[in-house]
NUFIMAR-300915 format. One record per residue: x, y, z of N, C-alpha, C in turn; residue in one letter. Coordinates in steps of 0.2 Angstrom, whole numbers, plus 2048, in hexadecimal, padded with zeros to 3 digits. Atoms other than C-alpha are relative to their C-alpha. Layout:
// residues N
XYZXYZXYZA;...
***
This chain:
// residues 517
80980180439238D4C97FE7FE7FAM;8037FF80538938D4BC7FF8077FCA;8007FA80438939C4AF7F8802801S;8067FE7FE37A3A64B27FD8067FAT;8007F980437E3B34A27FA8017FAM;8077FB8053713BF49C8028007FAD;8017FF80836E3BD48A7FF8047FDT;8017F780536C3CF487807804800N;7F97FF7FF37D3D048C8077FF7FAN;7FF7FE8083893D647D80A7FD801R;7F98037FF39B3CC47C8058087FDP;7FA7F87FF3AA3D847D8087FD7FFV;7F98067FF3BE3D247B8027FD7FCG;8008068053C33C34767FA7FB7FFY;8078038013B13BD4787FD8027F9T;8037FE8073AC3C946A8038017FBW;7FC8028053BA3C74618017F77FCL;8028068003B83B34607FA7FF7FDR;8068008053A53B645A8018037FBQ;8017FC8063A93C444E8067FC7FAE;7FC8058073B63B94437FF7F9801Y;8008098003AF3A84488077FD7FFG;7FA8017FD3C03A444F7FF7F8802L;7FB80B7FE3C638F454805804804S;7FC8017FB3CF3924628017FE808A;8028027F83D438E4737FA803803S;8067FE7FC3C6390480804806803P;7FE7FB7FB3C63A048B7FF7FD807L;7FF8027F73CB39F49F7F9806802S;8037FB7FD3C23B049F7FA8037F9H;8037FA8063B23B94947FD804803E;8037F78003AD3CA4947FB7FF7FDS;8057FD80139D3D24927FE807800Y;8027FA7FE3953E24907F87FE803V;8068008003853E34997FA806807G;8027FA7FD3783EE4A6803800806G;7FD7FF7FB3813E84B68067FB800R;7FA8047FF3933E34BA8017FA805A;7FF8077FB3953D14C28047FB7FES;7FC8068013A03C14C07FE7F9803A;8018067FF39D3B04C18057FB7FDT;7FA8048023A63A04BD7FA7FA800R;8018068003A03914B58027FA802T;7FE8087FC3A037F4B98067FD7FDQ;7F88038053AF37D4AC804805803H;7FA7FB7FE3B838B4B68028077FCG;7FF7FA8053B73984A97FC808805I;8047F77FC3B13AC4B17FF8037F9V;8037FC8063A63B24A77FF809805Q;8017FA7FD3A53C64AB7FE8067FDE;8057FC8023993D34A8803808801V;7FB7FA7FE3A13E64A77F78037FDF;8057FA8033943F74A58018017FBV;7FE7FF8063913FD4968038057FEQ;7FA7FA80139D40C4988067FB7FCS;7FC8038013A93FE4948017FE7F9Y;7FE8028083A43FA4828048037FCW;7F97FD8053B23FD4757FE8047FBP;8027FB8073A84024657FF7F87FEG;8018058043A83F54598088007F9D;7F78018043BE3F54538027FB804N;7FB8067FD3C63E6456805801802A;7F87FF7FC3D83ED45C7FC802806L;8017FD7F93CB3F546A7FC7FB803E;8038067FD3C43E446D8077FC804H;7FB8028003D63DF46E803803807V;7FD7FB7FC3DB3EE47B7FB7FE805V;8038027FB3CD3E94858027F8802F;7FD8067FC3D33D7486806800802A;7F87FF7F93E53DC48C7FD803806L;8017FE7F93DC3E54997FD7FC805K;8028027FE3D13DA49D7FE7F7802Y;8028077FF3CF3C949A8097FA7FED;7F98048003DE3BB49B8027FF7FAH;7FC8018063EB3BA48E7FF7FC7FCL;8008068033E83AF4818028027F6N;7FC7FE8063F43B14717FD7FA7FAL;8058048043E93A34677FC8047FDD;8047FC8053DD3AE463803807800I;7FC7F78033E93C04628027FF7FAL;7FB8028073F33B64547F98017FCR;8068038053E23B044A7FD8087FEQ;8017F88003DC3C544D8058037FEV;7FB7FA8043EC3CD4487FF7FC7F7F;7FD8028093ED3C14357FA8027FEI;8097FF8003D83C54348028077FER;8007F88003DD3D84358058037FDL;7F97FE8033EF3D842D802807803G;7FD7F97FD3FD3E542F7FE806801A;8017F98013F73F34287F9803805D;8047FB7FC3E93F74348037FD807Q;7FE7FF7FC3F13F1442806804801V;7FB7FA7FF4003FD43F7FD806801L;8027F98003F640943C7FC803807Q;8058007FA3EB40744C806801807Y;7FC8007FB3FD406456805807800V;7FC7FA80040541544F7FC808801E;8057FA7FD3F6421455802800808K;8007FF7F83FB41D4678097FC801L;7F880280041041B4668017FE807P;7FF8027FB41041C4777FB7FD805N;8078037FD40041347D8037F9803G;7FC8057FD4044044887FC7FB7FCR;8028078053F73F847E8018017F9Y;7FC7FF8093FD40046C8077FC800A;7FA8047FE40D3FA4728017F8800R;8008078004083EA4787FD7FA7FAQ;8038018073FB3E74678077FF7FAI;7FC7FF80540B3EB45C8057FA804G;7FB8077FF4193DE4657FB7FA7FFY;80180980140C3CE4677FF8027F7L;8028038084063D24538077FD7FEY;7FB8058024183D04508057FB803E;7FE8087FE41B3C345C7FE7FA7FDF;80580580140E3B94567FF7FE7F9L;80180380840D3BA4438098007FDT;7F88008024213BB4418028057FBG;8007F880641D3CD437802804803D;7FF7FA7FD4263DC43A7FC8067FDT;8047FA80341D3EB43A8028067FDL;7FB7FC8034233F94307FE807803S;8037FC7FE42140543D8058097FDL;7FB7F880242541A437800803806S;7FF7FC7FA4244214498037FC804V;7FD8047F942E41B4597FC7FE804S;8048017FC425413466804804807M;7FC7FE7FB42841D4787FD7FD806G;8038017F942341B4898067FC805G;7FB8047FD42C4124977FE7F87FET;80280780242E3FF4967FB7FC805Y;8068037FC41D3F449B8057F87FFI;7FE8067FC41F3E24A17F87FF7FAD;8058038054153D84917FB7FA806L;8058047FD40D3CB4A07FF806806L;8007FD7F94083D24B18027FB804D;7FB8057FE4123C84BC7FB7FD808S;8038017FB4043C94CA7F97FC7FCD;8058038043F73C04BD8037F8800I;7FD8058024043B54B58067FC802Y;7FA8038014123AA4B68068047FBL;7FC7FD80441F3B34AF8087FF7FEV;7FB8047FE4313AF4A8806804803S;7FC7FE7FC4413B34B38048017FAA;7FB7FD8064493B84A17FC8037FDR;8037FE8044423C549C8038067FAP;7FC7FD8064463CF48B7FE8077FFR;8017FA8014463E14887FC8027F7R;8007FF80743E3E74778028067FED;7FE7FA7FF4443F84747FB8047FBS;8047FB80443B3FB4657F9800801R;8087FE7FE4283F946D801802807W;7FF8007F74303FC47F7FB7FB802R;8058087FC4283EA4868067FE802I;7FF8057FC42E3E04917FF7F9800T;80380680342C3D048A8027F9806D;7FF8077FB4293C34987FB7F9801N;8038058014203B64918047F8801L;7FF8067FE4233A34948037FC7F9L;7FE80380542A3A04828008017F9G;7FF7FB80642B3A54707FD7FE7FCS;8078018054203A44617FE7FB800R;80280580442239445D7FB7FD806H;8048047F941B38D46F7FF805807F;7FF7FD7FC41639947B7FB800806C;8058017FB40B39348C7FF805804P;8017FE7FF40339A4957FD80180BI;8038047FA4003994AA7FE806805V;8037F97FD3F63A54B58007FD807R;7FE8007F63F83A84C87F87FF801R;8058027FC3E73A04CE7FE7FF808T;8027FD7F73E23A14E08057F7802P;7FD8047FB3E738E4E28068007FBE;7FA8008013F638D4D6805806805L;7FA7FB7FA3FE39D4E28007FC806K;7FE8017F83FA3934F18057F87FFE;7FA8058014033824E8807802801L;7FC7FE7FF41038C4E5806802806L;7FB7FE7F84163904F88027FB802T;7FE8077FC41837F4FC8097FF7FFR;7F88027FE42B37A5008027F97FDE;80080780242D3694F58087FF803F;7FA8027FE43F36A4F78037FE804T;7FE8007F744036E50A7FB7F8803R;8058057FE43436050A8057FA7FFD;7FC80680243F353502805800802L;7F97FF7FC45035950B7FD7FC806Q;8008047FB44735551B7FC7F8802T;80380880043E3445188067FD7FEF;7FA80580045133E512803801805R;7FC8027FA4583435227FC7FD807Q;8048047FD44B33A52A8007F97FFQ;7FF80780344E3295238077FF802I;7F880180245D31F5278027FE7F9E;7FD7FF8094683215168007F87FDP;80180680646930E5137FA7FE7FFA;80780180045630F5157FD8037F9L;8037F880645331E5098027FC7FAF;7FE80380545F3174FD7FC7FB7FCQ;8048048044573084FA7FA8007FCR;8067FB8034473114F88008027FBA;7FF7FD80744D31B4EB8037FB7FAV;7FD80680745630D4E07F97FC7FED;8068048044443054E07FC8057FEY;8047F980443B3134DB8018027F9L;7FE7FF8094453174CB7FC7FA7FEY;80380680343D3044C77F8802801F;8077FD80142E3094CF7FD8057FAK;8047FC80642C3194C48007FF7F9E;7FF8028074313114B67FA7FB7FET;8078058004223034B97FA8047FFK;8077FC8004153104BB8018037F8S;8017FD80641931A4AB7FF7FB7FCS;8038078074173084A07FA800803Y;8088028004093054A87FC8047FFD;8067FA8033FF3174A67FE7FC7F9I;8018008084023114937FE7F97FDE;8048088023FA2FF4978067FB7FFR;7FB80480640D2F848F8047FD807E;7FA8027FD4192EC498806801800V;7F880180442C2F04968017F9801P;7FD8058024372E3492807801805T;7F97FD7F84462E14A18068057FDA;7FB7FD8034522E94957FE8077FFD;8037F88014462FA490800801806R;8027FE7F94412FA4A3808802803E;7F87FC7FE4562FC4A78018047FEQ;7FD7FB8054593094997FB806803R;8037F97FE44B31549F80080080AF;7FD7FD7F84513124B2805803800V;7FB7FD8024603164AC8008087FDA;8017FA80445A3254A27FD804806A;8037FA7FA45132C4B3804801804L;7FB8007FB45F32A4BD8078067FCR;7FC7FA8034693354AF7FD806801N;8057FA8004593424B0804808802A;7FC7F97FF4603554B1807800800G;7FA7FF8034713514AB8028057FBQ;7FD7FE80747235649B7FE8097FFD;7FF7F87FF47036A4967F87FF7FAT;8067FF80545E36F4907FF7FF7F8V;7FF80080746237147E8027F9800T;80080880046835F47F7F97FA7FFQ;8078067FE4593564877FA8037FCV;8057FF80544D35E47C8018007F8L;7FD80180745735D46C7FD7F97FDS;80480580445035145F8037F9800E;7FC8067FE45E3454617FF7FB806T;8028037F945C3434727FA7FD803S;8058027FE44B3434737FE7F77FCL;7FF80780844C3354638057FA804T;7FD8067FD45832B46D7FE7FD807Q;8058057FA44D32847D7FB7FC800L;80580680443E3244728027F97FDQ;7FE80780244831746B8027FA808N;7FF8047FB44D31247C7FB7FC805L;8048027FE43E3104827F87FC7FEI;80580180443130A4758037FA7FDV;7FC8078054332F846C8038027FCE;7FA7FF8064402F74607FE8037FAP;8048008074352F64517FC8067FER;8027F980142C308455807806805Y;7FB7F87FC43C31345A7FF8027F9A;7FD7FA80443D32144F8078027FEQ;7F97FC80444A32B445800806800Q;8017F97FC44333B44B7F8802801G;8097FF7FE43434544E7FD8007F9F;8058058064253404428018077FCR;8037FA80442134B4337FB7FF7FDR;8068048014113434327FB801805H;8048007FD4013474397FE7FA804Q;8028057FC3FC33B4477F9802806N;8068017FB3EB3394558027FB804Y;8028057FD3E932F4637F97FF800V;8078017FD3DB3264647FF7F77FFG;7FF8048013D63144617F87FD7FBE;8058018063CB30A4547FF7F8803S;8058097FD3BF2FC45C7FF7FB7F7P;8008048073BD2EF44E7F78007FFP;8087FF8013AC2F24457FF807801G;8037F97FC3AA30444D8068057FBR;7FC7FA8023B0316446806801806P;7FA7FD7FD3C231C44C7FF805806T;8027FC7FA3C032445D806806800I;7FB7FE7FD3CC33245E802805806V;7FF7FE7F93D233746E804809800H;7FD7FB8003DE34546A8048007F8Y;7FD7FF8053E434D459806803801V;7FB7FD8003F63514588018077FCC;7FE7F98063FD3614508027FD7FAP;80080380840035E43D80C7FF801P;7F98018014123584398068057FFG;7FD7F9801416368431802805806S;8017FB7FA4163704438047FE805M;7FF8057FB41E36244E80A806801V;7FA7FD80143236A4467FF807807Q;8007FB7FD42B37D44D7FF800807D;8058037F742137745E8067FE803L;7FB8037FC43136D463806806802M;7FC7FA80043C37D4607FF806806Q;8047FE7FB43038546A7FF7FF806G;7FF8047F7431379479807803802L;7FC7FD7FA44237D47C8008077FFL;8007F97FF4413904797FD801807D;8027FF7F943638E4898017FE803C;7FC8017FD43F38348F806806804A;7FA7FB80044E39248F7FB805804H;8017FB7FD44239F4947FE800805R;8048007FD4393984A18067FD808T;7FC8047FA44B3934AD800805804E;8007FD7FA44A39A4BD7F9802803G;8058027FE4383974BD7FF7FB806L;8028067FC42F38B4CB8007F97FCH;7FE80880143637A4C77FB7FE7FEP;8068038024243724C67FC8037FBV;8047FD80941D37F4BA8037FE7FCV;7FA80380642D37D4AF7FF7FC7FDR;80080A80442B3694AE7FA8007FEA;80680180141836B4AD8008027F8A;8007FE80841B37749D8017FC7FBM;7FD80280642736E4947FC7F8800I;80180780242135C4987F87FF7FDA;80680280241035E4957FE8047F6F;7FD7FC80841736A4858017FC7FDG;7FE80480641D35C47E7FC7F97FEF;80580480141034F4817FA8037FBV;8037FE80640535A4768028017FAF;7FD80180740F35C4698027F97FDV;7FF80680341234A4678037FE7FCH;7FA80080642134945C8017FA800P;7FF80680142233645D7FA7FD7FFF;8068067FE4163274598007FD805E;8018047FA41931F468805802805D;7FB7FF7FC421322477801808804G;7FF7FA7FE41D33347B7FB802806N;8028017F941333148D8067FF804G;7F88027F94223294958078067FER;7FB7F980042E33848E7FC805802I;8027FA7FD4233444947FF7FF806H;7FD8027F942433C4A68077FF802R;7F77FC7FC43733C4A48018057FEY;7FD7F980243834D49F7FE804807L;8017FC7FA42E3514AF805800806I;7FB8017FA43B3484BA8088027FFH;7FA7FD80244834F4AF80280A801D;7FE7FB7FE4453614B27FD803807F;8017FF7F944035F4C5806800803L;7FB8037FD44E3594C88088077FBS;7FC7FB8044583664BB800806802R;8037F97FE4503744C48027FD808D;7FD8027F945736B4D67FA801803G;8068037FB4453694DE8007F9802L;8018087FE4493564DF808800801V;7F980280245B3544E78037FC7FEP;7FB80780546934B4E07FF7F8803E;8018097FF4663384E07F9801804G;8098007FF45233A4E47FD8007FAM;8058008034433364D97F9800802I;8067FE7FF43333B4DA7F87FB7FCL;80380380542732D4D57FA8027FDP;8077FD80141A3394CD7FD7FC7FAV;80580480541532B4BF7FC7FB805S;8048077FB41131F4CF7F9805802A;8057FD7FD40532D4D57FB8037FAY;8037FE8083FF3314C27FC7F9800M;8038068013F931D4C17F97FD806L;8058027FA3F231C4D37F9807801H;8047FA8013E732C4CE7FF8017F8H;8018008083E33294BB7F9805800P;8057FA8033D33354B9804807802R;7FA7FA8023DF3444C08048007FBE;7FD8028053EB33E4B47FD8027F9Y;8037FF8043DE33D4A67FC8077FFE;8037F98003D634E4AA8048037FFG;7FC7F98003E435A4A98027FE7F9V;8028028083E63504967FC8037FEL;8067FD8053D63534927FF807800E;8027FA7FF3D53644988048047F9S;7FE7FF8063DF3654877FE7FF7FAF;8038038063D935B47C7FB7FF7FFS;8077FE8023C835C47E7FE8077FDK;8027FA8043C636E47A8038007F8P;7FC7FF8073D136C46A7FA7FB7FCL;8048038073C335F4637FC8047FER;8087FE8013B636C4638028067FDR;7FB7FC8043C437745A8037FE7FAV;7FC8028053CD36D44E7FA7FB7FBV;8048038053C436743E8057FA7FCR;7FC8058053CB3564357FC7FA7FEF;8038028043C634842D8077FA7FEE;7FB8058013CC33642C7FF7FB7F9L;8028038073CD32C41B8007F8802D;8008097FF3CB31741A8077FF801D;7FA8027FD3DD31641F801803805E;8007FE7F93D931F430808805800E;7F87F98013E732D4297FB805803T;8037F97FE3E033E4338048067FBL;7FE7FA8053E134E4297FD807805T;8037F87FE3DE35E4317FD8057FBI;8037FC8053D33694288018097FER;7FF7F77FE3D6379432805803801N;7F87FE7FD3EA37A435800805801P;7FF7F97FE3EC38D4357F9802806D;8067FC7F93DC38F4428027FC805Q;7FE8077FA3E137F44C808803802V;7F88028003F638444D800807808A;8007FD7FA3F439245B7FF7FD806G;8048047FB3E938546580A7FC804Y;7F98048013FA37B465806805804Y;7F97FE8004083884667FE807809Q;8037FC7FB3FE3944747FB7FD805Y;8058047FC3F7389480800802809P;8007FC7F93F238F4938017F7803D;7FF8057FD3F938249E800800808L;8007FD7FA3F438A4AC7FB7F8805T;8048067FE3E83794B48087FA7FFA;7FC8088003F936C4AD805802807H;7FC8007FB4053774B97FD800807A;8027FF7F93F93774C98007F7801T;8028067FD3F63644C58067FC802Y;7F98037FE40935F4C5802804806L;7FD7FF7FA40C36B4D57FA7FC805L;8058047FC3FD3614DE8037F97FEH;7FD8078014043504D78097FE803A;7F58007F94183554DF7FD800804V;8018007F840F3594EF7FD7FA802E;8028077FD4073494F08027F9800Q;7FB80480241233F4E8807800807T;7FC8017F841E3444F77FD800805I;8058017FA4113445057FD7FA801S;80580880440A3314FD8057FC7FET;7FC8048054143294F08067FD804E;7F88007FE42832D4F67FE7FD809L;7FF8037F942132A50A7FF7F9801A;8018077FF41931A5078047FA7FCS;7FB8058034263124FE8057FE805E;7FD8037FB43231550D7FC7FB805I;8038027FA42430F5198007F97FDL;80180A8014222FC50E8087FF801F;7FA8048004352F950D804800809I;7FC7FD7FA43930051F7FB7F8803R;8048047FF4292F35238037F87FCN;7FE80780642F2E5516807800806Y;7F88017FB4422E551F7FD7FE808D;8028037F84392E35327FB7F87FFQ;80380680142E2D652A8047FA7FFA;7FD80580143C2CC5228067FF807R;7FC8057F84482CD5347FD7FD803E;8048057FB43A2C753D8007F97FFA;8048068004352BA5338097FA800I;7FA8028004492B55328007FF807R;8008037F74482B35477FD7FC800E;80480880143C2A55428037FA7FEI;7FD80580644329C5338048047FDV;7F87FD8044552A052D7FD7FD7F6D;80080380844F29D51A8038037FDM;7FD7FC8074582A15097FC8077FEP;8057F78034542B45047FC7FF7FAD;80580280644A2AD4F37FA7FE804R;8088027FD43E2A34FE7FE806806R;8017FB7FB43E2B150C7FA8057FDL;8067FB8044372BD4FF7FA7FF7FCD;80A80380442B2B24F67FD800806K;8048037FC4252AE5067FC808801L;8017FA7FF4242C150B7FB8037FAI;8047FC80541C2C54FA7F97FD7FFK;8078027FF40E2B94FC7FD802806L;8047FF7F940A2BD50E7FD8087FCL;8017F98024092D05067FB7FF7FCH;8058018063FD2CA4F87F97FF802Q;8067FF7FD3F12C3505800802804N;8017FE7FA3F22CE5128037FD806R;7FD8027F83FD2C651F8017F7801G;8038097FE3F82B351C8017FC7FAV;7FE8038064002A75107FA7F97FFL;8078058023F129F5068007F7802S;8008077FE3EC28E5088027FE7F9K;7FB8038073F128B4F4806802800S;7F67FF8004042914F88007FE805K;7FC8047F94052885098057FA7FCR;7FC80680240C2784FF8058047FEN;7F97FF80241A2844F8806801807L;7FB7FE7F942128650C7FF7FA805Y;8018077FD41F2735118037FF808R;7FC8017FA42D27451B7FF804806E;8037FC7FA4242825287FD7FB805L;8068027FE41A27A5347FB805802D;8057FB7FF40A28353A801805803D;7FF7FB7FA41028B54A8058057FDD;7FD7FB80241E2925407FD8047FAE;8057FC8044122985327FC805802L;8057FA7FC4072A053F805806802K;7FA7FA7FF4172A85468028057FAR;7FD7FB80641E2AE5357F98057FFI;8067FD80140B2B5531800804806E;8007F87FA40B2BF5428068087FFT;7F97FC80041D2C553F7FE8067FAA;8037FB8064162CC52E7FC803800Y;8037FC8014092D3533801806807Q;7FE7FB7FA4102DD5448058037FAD;7FB7FB80541C2E45367FC8067FCA;8037FD8064112E952A7FB804803F;8077FD7FB4042EF537801806802G;7FC7F97FC40F2FF53A7FF8027F9Q;8037FD80540530752C7FF807800L;7FF7FB80240831852E809804801E;7F97FD80041A32352A7FE806800F;8007FA80041C33452F8078067FFE;7FA7FB80242634352A7FF8057FFF;8017F88004293545297FA8027FBA;8047FF8084203575187FA7FE801G;80680280341234D51B7FF7F7804G;8008057FD40D3395207FD7FB7F9S;80380580640A3285157FE7FB804A;8038077FC40031951A7FF7F97FBT;7FF8068024003085147FA7F9801Q;8048058013F42FA50F8067FA803D;7FD8068003FA2EB5188007F97FCA;
***
């Protein structure tokens, strides 16, 4: 519903901090206010706006607003980093030492050091029992938490200071996390004749490659297609450290792009995604992080991959794959590598059984608005935060790199994890099943036509292709290609094709698929 926020309500927590310091920061998923009557509404953009009664007002002390935010708002590391930098070590130190056993004082101290890289000169020892940094009922947390004895904090964040995404347990996400994807895939496999299943999987490697290139509106050479297929077949075999290393990712980039655009390593320069129509101003769709940040961000992505070991495979794949594409470490090939990483982590973590592949890129290609929408959920808000200029050579310069750095380092990837969970679910129930259905019907059509005329394989395959393109009828313009067939034979062949492809549904335990004739 649309916001009906009373203009007399006072901002509190992150909302106050953002306004007080004029912060350029990532958007809030939860905005807090103090007013006359408690209420909570959701805007058309999904932001929860909550009003607290006057007794919740913490005063004008910035760190008291930080405490309020830690209690009631969704964690926003970007805003905290900027606030801590503005307050400085002395002010934070003075605050936390007043409450050495306090839960929120210890969280503030730990997060200050985590986000700034500076160590506070404590003159007292922090006490109390260990507390989790993130509430596992509200957030997805690391399965490999680390205890910090200095602050008596259990760090269960999903990454490091260089890159640390947040994923919230929204009702939709929690519901999707109950899906038994691996069980569905194993059941699916058991229901299919092994030879038919293997043929489908072999083809899906090529289909996934083609779909990934089609998303970029590119057509690979046969050689590059084969190399990408080989890379997909090897997905999940190398260690995490190997697959996310600069060397390995650069080698993959070199395999999949046109040779003249192969790079020697991660970019060191600023780049952006956009278009320059002739005679019109350049349109910037996405401002990539500065080249000076790329090495640290990619190290952070590796840290995140290690910290999320044991997390739900689809969520982990989403964080690494979308995290990679938002870093955009290469001039070309980032999208294809991003989709490759989805396969790598789904295979690595065992969600996809060995010898299988999910055509996720095919789903993305067939549902472009969903895919573009989830990418833009990161890129569009950034355009309201980043300040940049383009010179006459169309070289982009970010004017506020310090203010915008946290946007890249600490993204909320809840929408991206939710999207990929949904895409995997739909891929299993539609894309994968429809491919099996097509091959089964194709084999039946081939066998039935051979009973009518035992023609050579190449002519038979060509005939079926032509029939498929024209909904089961050989067009008049193509009739002369099969002059050896009399009209009765052709009519029987068309009927055989239509009967085979008239079986438009394939059902299995995890769902069903339909297919156009």
